[in-house]
MIZADREN-433480 format. One record per residue: x, y, z of N, C-alpha, C, O in turn; residue number from 1; residue in one letter; chain. Coordinates in steps of 0.001 Angstrom, whole numbers, plus 524288, in hexadecimal, padded with zeros to 5 digits. Layout:
BEGIN
((X, Y, Z), (X, Y, Z), (X, Y, Z), (X, Y, Z), NUM, "A", "A")
...
***
This chain:
BEGIN
((DF316, A6609, F2386), (DEF1B, A693E, F24FC), (DECFE, A7098, F2542), (DF002, A7425, F2673), 1, "X", "A")
((DE8B0, A711F, F2431), (DE842, A7614, F2397), (DE97E, A7AF1, F276F), (DEA3F, A7A6D, F2C28), 2, "X", "A")
((DE993, A7F0C, F2518), (DEAC2, A824F, F2993), (DE5CA, A8447, F2BDF), (DE1D0, A8554, F2961), 3, "X", "A")
((DE699, A84BE, F31FD), (DE0EF, A86EE, F3419), (DE0DB, A8C2E, F33E0), (DE4A6, A8F01, F34BE), 4, "X", "A")
((DDBC2, A8DD4, F327F), (DDAB4, A94D3, F334F), (DDC11, A95DE, F3939), (DDAEB, A930D, F3CF2), 5, "X", "A")
((DDE9B, A9A41, F3948), (DDF64, A9CFD, F3F3D), (DDA23, AA000, F4025), (DD861, AA1D2, F3C0E), 6, "X", "A")
((DD7EA, AA0BA, F4376), (DD3F6, AA25F, F45E2), (DD558, AA6EE, F49AD), (DD8E6, AA5B7, F4CAD), 7, "X", "A")
((DD340, AAC66, F4A63), (DD4F5, AAE70, F4E08), (DCFEB, AB155, F5077), (DCC58, AB29C, F4D84), 8, "X", "A")
((DCFAA, AB254, F55BA), (DCAE8, AB388, F592D), (DCB60, AB9CF, F5903), (DCF90, ABBF3, F5A03), 9, "X", "A")
((DC78C, ABC32, F57E6), (DC603, AC2AC, F5756), (DC193, AC3B3, F5A61), (DBE00, AC090, F5B1A), 10, "X", "A")
((DC1D5, AC7D2, F5C06), (DBD26, AC9E3, F60AC), (DBC1E, ACEF6, F5D4F), (DBF0C, AD284, F5BED), 11, "X", "A")
((DB6CE, ACDFA, F5C7C), (DB3E9, AD2C3, F589D), (DAF84, AD495, F5CDA), (DAE4A, AD255, F60EB), 12, "X", "A")
((DADB3, AD8DE, F5AEB), (DA90F, ADA5C, F5D6B), (DA3C8, AD775, F5DA2), (D9FF3, AD853, F6068), 13, "X", "A")
((DA4AA, AD396, F59C3), (DA04A, ACF8B, F58BF), (DA22C, AC982, F5B2C), (D9F5F, AC59F, F5AC3), 14, "X", "A")
((DA5BD, AC984, F5CED), (DA6CB, AC54F, F5F34), (DAD8A, AC325, F5EF6), (DB180, AC595, F5DBC), 15, "X", "A")
((DACEB, ABE90, F6062), (DB360, ABCCB, F5E79), (DB254, ABA6B, F59F9), (DADC6, AB907, F594B), 16, "X", "A")
((DB5FE, AB974, F5619), (DB5CB, AB6CF, F5153), (DBBE3, AB465, F4F96), (DC024, AB69E, F4FE4), 17, "X", "A")
((DBAB3, AAF63, F4DCA), (DBF55, AAD35, F4C3F), (DC013, AAE4F, F4675), (DBD0B, AADA7, F42C8), 18, "X", "A")
((DC46D, AAFF7, F469C), (DC62B, AB24C, F40A1), (DCC1D, AAEA2, F3F37), (DCFEB, AADCA, F4209), 19, "X", "A")
((DCAE8, AACE5, F3954), (DCFAB, AAB6B, F36FD), (DD369, AAF3E, F35D5), (DD217, AB3D4, F3540), 20, "X", "A")
((DD966, AAD57, F3554), (DDD6D, AAF35, F345C), (DDBB4, AB37E, F3025), (DDBC7, AB841, F30CB), 21, "X", "A")
((DDA49, AB102, F2C1B), (DD87F, AB320, F27F5), (DD260, AB398, F2659), (DD066, AAFB9, F244D), 22, "X", "A")
((DCF5E, AB7F7, F2721), (DCA40, AB624, F27FC), (DC845, AB8B0, F21E7), (DCA54, ABCA0, F200F), 23, "X", "A")
((DC4EB, AB661, F1FD1), (DC260, AB688, F19EC), (DBEFD, ABA2E, F1AA3), (DBBC9, AB7EB, F1D6B), 24, "X", "A")
((DBD69, ABE7D, F1A02), (DB739, AC111, F1A70), (DB431, AC295, F1551), (DB5F1, AC51D, F119E), 25, "X", "A")
((DB03B, AC0E8, F15C6), (DAE11, AC163, F1076), (DAA2C, AC79B, F1039), (DA76C, AC9B9, F138E), 26, "X", "A")
((DAB7B, AC900, F0AEE), (DA9BE, ACE3F, F09A1), (DA40D, ACD9F, F0B06), (DA23C, AC92B, F0B21), 27, "X", "A")
((DA0C9, AD216, F0C34), (D9B1E, AD1DC, F0CD5), (D9929, AD350, F06DB), (D9502, AD191, F052E), 28, "X", "A")
((D9C15, AD63C, F042B), (D99EA, AD8D4, EFF72), (D9B8D, AD4B4, EFB64), (D97E1, AD2B3, EF906), 29, "X", "A")
((DA071, AD30C, EFA22), (DA177, ACF9D, EF5E0), (DA205, ACAAD, EF606), (DA237, AC803, EF206), 30, "X", "A")
((DA269, AC87A, EFB86), (DA2C6, AC2B4, EFD38), (DA836, AC074, EFD0B), (DA96A, ABC3D, EFF04), 31, "X", "A")
((DABA3, AC3DA, EFA52), (DB0DF, AC2CB, EFAAE), (DB358, AC146, F0070), (DB0F8, AC3AF, F03DB), 32, "X", "A")
((DB714, ABE41, F0257), (DB972, ABC18, F0638), (DBE8F, ABF9D, F065D), (DC139, ABF76, F025C), 33, "X", "A")
((DC057, AC2DB, F0A8E), (DC4B9, AC695, F0A66), (DC805, AC33E, F111E), (DC607, AC2F2, F157C), 34, "X", "A")
((DCCF1, AC17A, F0F72), (DCED1, ABF5E, F12B8), (DD1B6, AC48A, F1807), (DD38C, AC8C0, F169E), 35, "X", "A")
((DD17C, AC31F, F1CCB), (DD376, AC74B, F1F0C), (DD6D0, AC484, F23DB), (DD50E, AC0EA, F2683), 36, "X", "A")
((DDC42, AC6F7, F248D), (DDE86, AC5D0, F294F), (DDCCC, AC64C, F2E0D), (DDCD4, ACB00, F2F0B), 37, "X", "A")
((DDAD0, AC331, F32AA), (DD9E9, AC40E, F376B), (DDA51, AC8DA, F3914), (DD6B1, ACC03, F3912), 38, "X", "A")
((DDF76, AC9D1, F3AD7), (DE091, ACF57, F3C2D), (DDE1F, AD44C, F3927), (DDBB1, AD7C7, F3B6B), 39, "X", "A")
((DDF0E, AD429, F33EF), (DDC0C, AD899, F30FD), (DD743, AD7E7, F30F4), (DD4F0, ADBF7, F2FDA), 40, "X", "A")
((DD471, AD42F, F31BF), (DCF3C, AD393, F3261), (DCC29, AD580, F36CD), (DC78A, AD6D2, F369E), 41, "X", "A")
((DCEE9, AD589, F3A75), (DCE5A, AD714, F3FE0), (DCE61, ADD68, F413C), (DCB62, AE02F, F43C5), 42, "X", "A")
((DD2D5, ADE53, F3E90), (DD3BC, AE422, F3E82), (DCF5B, AE6E6, F3A5C), (DCDCE, AEB4C, F3B89), 43, "X", "A")
((DCDA6, AE4CD, F364A), (DC8C1, AE60F, F324D), (DC423, AE674, F35E4), (DC1F3, AEAB6, F365A), 44, "X", "A")
((DC245, AE1CE, F38CD), (DBE0B, AE245, F3AF1), (DBDD1, AE50F, F4009), (DB975, AE536, F4210), 45, "X", "A")
((DC12E, AE705, F4232), (DC11B, AE9F8, F4770), (DC091, AF03B, F458C), (DBE38, AF35E, F4857), 46, "X", "A")
((DC35A, AF20A, F3FB3), (DC222, AF62E, F3EE4), (DBE10, AF93A, F3BA8), (DBCEC, AFDE2, F3C0D), 47, "X", "A")
((DBBA2, AF4B4, F3790), (DB7D4, AF4AE, F358B), (DB2AB, AF397, F35B5), (DAF04, AF5DC, F338E), 48, "X", "A")
((DB2BB, AEEF7, F392A), (DAE35, AEBC7, F3A4D), (DAC85, AEB2B, F3FB9), (DAA5B, AE73F, F417A), 49, "X", "A")
((DADE9, AF044, F42D5), (DAC66, AF0B7, F4824), (DAEBA, AEC85, F4BBC), (DACA2, AEBD3, F5002), 50, "X", "A")
((DB296, AE9E3, F4A6E), (DB2C0, AE424, F4DDD), (DAF9D, AE01A, F4E5B), (DAE66, ADD6E, F5229), 51, "X", "A")
((DAE1C, ADFF9, F48B1), (DA859, ADCCE, F4A46), (DA9F8, AD931, F43CE), (DAA92, ADAB1, F3F46), 52, "X", "A")
((DAA2A, AD4AD, F461D), (DAB09, ACF51, F41A8), (DA6D0, ACE54, F3ED6), (DA701, ACCEE, F3A3D), 53, "X", "A")
((DA241, ACF10, F41AF), (D9D9A, ACD3D, F3E74), (D9B29, AD1DC, F3A51), (D984C, AD135, F3682), 54, "X", "A")
((D9CEC, AD5C7, F3C11), (D9C4F, ADADA, F36DE), (DA0B9, ADB23, F3385), (DA077, ADE1D, F2FC1), 55, "X", "A")
((DA591, AD7FA, F3473), (DA880, AD879, F3042), (DA681, AD422, F2CFB), (DA5D5, AD559, F2860), 56, "X", "A")
((DA573, ACF8E, F2E34), (DA4DE, ACC58, F2A3B), (D9EED, ACB90, F288A), (D9D7C, AC7A9, F261F), 57, "X", "A")
((D9A6D, AD10A, F2A89), (D96EF, AD07C, F2790), (D9705, AD5DF, F2303), (D945C, AD5D7, F1F01), 58, "X", "A")
((D9A4D, AD9F7, F2472), (D9C25, ADDC3, F211C), (DA17F, ADE5A, F1DE2), (DA356, AE1E4, F1B32), 59, "X", "A")
((DA293, ADB28, F1ECD), (DA878, ADC95, F1B2C), (DA836, ADC82, F15B0), (DA59F, AD936, F1354), 60, "X", "A")
((DAA8F, ADFB3, F13B3), (DAAF0, AE120, F0EBB), (DB0A9, AE086, F0BD2), (DB317, AE450, F0D83), 61, "X", "A")
((DB351, ADE56, F0916), (DB874, ADE50, F07E5), (DB8C3, AE3CD, F04AE), (DB53C, AE6BA, F033A), 62, "X", "A")
((DBDD5, AE415, F0429), (DBED4, AEB31, F008A), (DBE6A, AE9B9, EFBFB), (DBF11, AED8F, EF928), 63, "X", "A")
((DBD74, AE521, EF903), (DBD73, AE5A9, EF405), (DB743, AE4FE, EF337), (DB603, AE570, EEE98), 64, "X", "A")
((DB456, AE450, EF5A3), (DAEE3, AE4D8, EF553), (DAD42, AEAB8, EF59C), (DAA2B, AECF0, EF2AB), 65, "X", "A")
((DAFE4, AECC7, EF9A6), (DAE11, AF1B5, EF9F7), (DB0C4, AF50D, EF688), (DAF33, AF997, EF645), 66, "X", "A")
((DB3A3, AF404, EF47A), (DB5D1, AF74B, EEE81), (DB213, AF63D, EE9A7), (DB0C1, AF930, EE618), 67, "X", "A")
((DB0AF, AF09E, EEAC5), (DACDA, AF190, EE69B), (DA68A, AF4D3, EE779), (DA421, AF72F, EE40C), 68, "X", "A")
((DA535, AF430, EEC24), (DA087, AF6C2, EED03), (DA262, AFC74, EEC45), (D9EA4, AFF58, EEB66), 69, "X", "A")
((DA667, AFE97, EEC57), (DA683, B04BF, EEC6C), (DA69A, B05B5, EE696), (DA467, B098A, EE4AF), 70, "X", "A")
((DA968, B01DC, EE377), (DA972, B02FA, EDDEF), (DA34C, B0230, EDC73), (DA1BD, B062D, EDA42), 71, "X", "A")
((D9F41, AFE4C, EDCF1), (D9AD5, AFE57, EDCB8), (D9736, B0357, EDDBC), (D93B7, B04E1, EDAD0), 72, "X", "A")
((D98B3, B0577, EE247), (D963F, B0AB5, EE33C), (D978A, B0EC0, EE04E), (D9403, B11BD, EDEF9), 73, "X", "A")
((D9D98, B0FDF, EDE6E), (D9FA5, B133C, EDBC0), (D9C3E, B136C, ED6D4), (D9A71, B17A2, ED55F), 74, "X", "A")
((D9B53, B0F0D, ED444), (D9942, B0E3C, ECECB), (D9385, B0F63, ECFEA), (D9146, B11DC, ECC75), 75, "X", "A")
((D917A, B0E68, ED2FE), (D8C84, B0F5B, ED408), (D8C09, B165B, ED402), (D8906, B18C3, ED122), 76, "X", "A")
((D8F6F, B18A1, ED794), (D8F32, B1F24, ED70D), (D8EBC, B2088, ED23B), (D8B44, B237A, ED0AC), 77, "X", "A")
((D9326, B1DFC, ECEA9), (D9675, B2164, ECA97), (D8F47, B1F86, EC6FA), (D8D4E, B2340, EC4AA), 78, "X", "A")
((D8CEC, B1B91, EC6D6), (D885C, B1A1C, EC3C8), (D8417, B1E8E, EC480), (D81CD, B20D9, EC0F2), 79, "X", "A")
((D8381, B1F4C, EC9DC), (D7F24, B23B1, ECBD6), (D8103, B28A3, EC9A4), (D7DC6, B2BC6, EC7F9), 80, "X", "A")
((D8591, B2996, EC97C), (D88B1, B2E4E, EC72E), (D86C9, B30A9, EC228), (D851B, B34FB, EC0E0), 81, "X", "A")
((D87E3, B2B1F, EBF3A), (D884E, B2B83, EB840), (D820A, B2CA9, EB88F), (D807B, B3090, EB637), 82, "X", "A")
((D7E44, B2970, EBB5C), (D78B0, B2ABA, EBAAA), (D76A6, B2FD6, EBAB8), (D7458, B31E7, EB70A), 83, "X", "A")
((D77A7, B31FB, EBF5F), (D7799, B37DC, EC1B6), (D78B9, B3BE8, EBC78), (D761C, B3FBC, EBB32), 84, "X", "A")
((D7CFD, B39F8, EBA2A), (D8050, B3D64, EB722), (D7BB2, B3DD2, EB1D9), (D79DD, B41D2, EAFE8), 85, "X", "A")
((D7A98, B37DC, EB059), (D77B4, B3711, EAC14), (D71B8, B3A2C, EACB9), (D6F93, B3C5A, EA902), 86, "X", "A")
((D6FAA, B39F5, EB1AC), (D69FC, B3C0A, EB30A), (D6BAB, B429E, EB140), (D6956, B4516, EADD9), 87, "X", "A")
((D6EBB, B43FC, EB361), (D70AE, B493C, EB353), (D70A9, B4B5D, EACC8), (D6DF1, B4EC7, EAAC1), 88, "X", "A")
((D741D, B487F, EAAD2), (D7276, B4966, EA53B), (D6E54, B4931, EA2A7), (D6CE0, B4C93, E9F90), 89, "X", "A")
((D6C20, B4548, EA3AD), (D6658, B44E0, EA0C8), (D631A, B49B5, EA461), (D5FAE, B4C15, EA1FB), 90, "X", "A")
((D639A, B4A77, EA73F), (D6021, B500B, EA983), (D6164, B53E9, EA724), (D5DC0, B5667, EA53B), 91, "X", "A")
((D671F, B560B, EA645), (D6890, B5A83, EA429), (D66EC, B5A35, E9DFA), (D65CC, B5E61, E9BDD), 92, "X", "A")
((D66BC, B55B5, E9B18), (D655F, B5654, E95CC), (D5EDC, B5634, E955C), (D5C71, B570A, E914A), 93, "X", "A")
((D5CC0, B5516, E99FA), (D55DA, B55EE, E996C), (D55D2, B5BCF, E9B2C), (D5336, B5E65, E9812), 94, "X", "A")
((D57CD, B5E9E, E9EFD), (D5856, B6345, E9EFA), (D58C5, B6707, E9AD9), (D56A5, B6B56, E9ABC), 95, "X", "A")
((D5C94, B6471, E9675), (D5D9C, B67CA, E92F2), (D59A8, B676E, E8EDA), (D586B, B6B0C, E8BF0), 96, "X", "A")
((D575D, B61DD, E8ED4), (D52B9, B61CB, E8AC0), (D4CE1, B63E4, E8D93), (D4892, B64EE, E8BB7), 97, "X", "A")
((D4E9F, B63EC, E91E2), (D48BB, B6729, E95D0), (D4418, B6234, E9458), (D4000, B632C, E9203), 98, "X", "A")
((D456C, B5D93, E95EF), (D42A7, B5797, E960B), (D4283, B573B, E9B89), (D45F3, B5554, E9E4E), 99, "X", "A")
((D3D89, B5989, E9D37), (D3BF6, B56F0, EA2FA), (D3B5D, B529E, EA50C), (D3C4B, B519B, EA9A8), 100, "X", "A")
((D396E, B4F18, EA124), (D3965, B4911, EA2B8), (D3E44, B4735, EA398), (D3EBC, B4404, EA729), 101, "X", "A")
((D42B3, B48B0, EA0B9), (D477D, B4586, EA0EC), (D4B86, B4863, EA5D9), (D4FB0, B4650, EA713), 102, "X", "A")
((D49EF, B4C80, EA7EC), (D4A9D, B5073, EAC5E), (D490E, B4C46, EB0AE), (D4BFA, B4A1C, EB3D3), 103, "X", "A")
((D4395, B4BAE, EB001), (D4144, B48BD, EB574), (D4326, B4480, EB624), (D43F2, B4314, EBAAA), 104, "X", "A")
((D4477, B411E, EB1C3), (D462A, B3B4F, EB24A), (D4C32, B3A4C, EB3E0), (D4E15, B369B, EB650), 105, "X", "A")
((D4EF3, B3F61, EB16A), (D54B5, B3F09, EB3FF), (D543E, B4042, EBA5E), (D5643, B3DBA, EBDED), 106, "X", "A")
((D5139, B448C, EBAB6), (D51BD, B46A4, EC103), (D4F47, B4257, EC3AB), (D51EA, B412E, EC784), 107, "X", "A")
((D4A6B, B3EE3, EC312), (D485E, B3B1C, EC679), (D4CD6, B36AF, EC743), (D4DB5, B3488, ECB7A), 108, "X", "A")
((D4F76, B35B3, EC2A1), (D5385, B3133, EC219), (D58BF, B3316, EC6FE), (D5A41, B306A, ECAB1), 109, "X", "A")
((D5A3C, B3762, EC5B7), (D5D57, B39CB, EC92D), (D5C2E, B38DE, ECF2E), (D5EEA, B3658, ED239), 110, "X", "A")
((D57D8, B3B46, ED02D), (D566B, B3B61, ED4EE), (D556A, B3649, ED793), (D55ED, B3594, EDC4E), 111, "X", "A")
((D53AC, B3220, ED38A), (D52E9, B2D48, ED64E), (D5780, B2B7E, ED878), (D57EF, B2A8A, EDD2A), 112, "X", "A")
((D5C3B, B2ACD, ED424), (D5F93, B2817, ED747), (D6482, B2B8F, ED8CE), (D68C6, B298A, ED9B8), 113, "X", "A")
((D63A7, B30C4, ED903), (D6739, B339D, EDD05), (D6571, B3695, EE13E), (D6813, B3A25, EE31D), 114, "X", "A")
((D614D, B3561, EE2C9), (D5C93, B3852, EE6C5), (D5E69, B3EA8, EE6AA), (D5F05, B413E, EEAAC), 115, "X", "A")
((D5F2A, B40A1, EE165), (D5F32, B46AB, EE17E), (D5D9B, B4848, EDCDB), (D5DE2, B458B, ED8E9), 116, "X", "A")
((D5B93, B4D7B, EDD03), (D59A6, B507D, ED839), (D5DB7, B51ED, ED314), (D6142, B5511, ED3EA), 117, "X", "A")
((D5D57, B5060, ECF93), (D60C7, B5196, ECBD8), (D61A3, B5759, ECA6A), (D6606, B5839, EC8A6), 118, "X", "A")
((D5EC0, B5B0A, ECABE), (D5F3F, B6082, ECA65), (D6208, B60F7, ED014), (D66B4, B6203, ECF9C), 119, "X", "A")
((D6087, B6081, ED4BB), (D63FA, B6309, ED86D), (D693B, B6018, ED840), (D6CE6, B62AC, ED9FE), 120, "X", "A")
((D6AA3, B5A3C, ED62A), (D6F31, B58E9, ED4C2), (D72DD, B5B71, ED1D7), (D7784, B5C2D, ED2CE), 121, "X", "A")
((D6FFC, B5CD9, ECDBD), (D71F5, B6175, EC9E6), (D756B, B6670, ECC97), (D7A0D, B67B8, ECC85), 122, "X", "A")
((D70C6, B6872, ECEE9), (D7076, B6DAD, ED10D), (D7685, B6CFC, ED50A), (D7A2F, B7018, ED4F9), 123, "X", "A")
((D7634, B68C3, ED7D3), (D7A0F, B6865, EDC1A), (D7FD0, B67DF, ED875), (D83D7, B6A7A, ED8CD), 124, "X", "A")
((D7EC3, B6477, ED5B5), (D846B, B61B2, ED388), (D866C, B65AB, ED048), (D8B3A, B658D, ED05A), 125, "X", "A")
((D845D, B69AB, ECD07), (D8532, B6DD0, EC8A6), (D84F1, B7236, ECA59), (D849C, B7532, EC697), 126, "X", "A")
((D84E7, B74F8, ECF25), (D8547, B7916, ED0A1), (D87E4, B7D7D, ECCD6), (D8A97, B7BDB, EC935), 127, "X", "A")
((D876F, B814A, ECD46), (D8ABB, B8526, EC9D7), (D8D38, B88EA, ECD82), (D900F, B8C69, ECBD1), 128, "X", "A")
***
């Protein structure tokens, strides 16, 4: 005869819920399941989810998915920094060649992506 799951009743701000001794929470970002021992789960819900079980179920993000999101954000920041650096180099070359069109294109693209004037950025960054 298979072993029956043990359920424990817990009272949260959003009502009473029956939770198995080992609860499998689904990550809202990656969809992977994470097993929680019921006592650990209760402490987690009380501390991080305002003692609201429904909020936990709707917004739970596993630590591995959180790390992946941070890595993607870091990569995007790096790409934007490299693009800014590229535009600044192109702008400086256009200034050396006295090419007004290239200066205009670089400054327009910089302003479009970074919401800041390239000349002001250079003055702020490279103050003497």
